[in-house]
C-alpha positions, 0 to 999 in steps of 0.5 A, spaced: 790 174 065 783 178 065 782 177 073 789 179 074 788 186 070 782 187 074 785 186 080 791 191 078 786 196 076 782 196 082 789 197 086 791 203 082 784 206 084 785 205 091 792 208 091 789 214 087 784 215 092 788 214 098 793 219 095 787 224 094 785 223 101 792 225 103 792 231 099 786 233 103 780 232 098 774 230 102 771 223 101 764 226 099 768 230 093 771 223 090 765 220 091 761 225 087 766 225 081 766 217 081 758 217 081 758 213 087 756 213 095 761 216 100 760 209 103 763 206 098 769 210 098 770 209 106 770 202 105 775 202 099 780 207 103 779 208 111 780 216 111 779 217 118 784 212 120 789 215 115 788 222 117 789 220 124 795 217 123 797 223 119 796 227 125 800 224 129 806 223 124 805 215 123 805 215 116 808 222 113 815 222 112 
């Protein structure tokens, strides 16, 4: 049960970071707020890939 809760919280964290990136918040600002390295954010959510998909309209509706 505890592992499931941890997994759920990690998923929520990733989705929240993804939402922030799609709204234009830079990964280094998110990393500063969370107290982690920017590379950690990049590993969690591949912002460049997401932004390039948004640029071409593949993900935005």
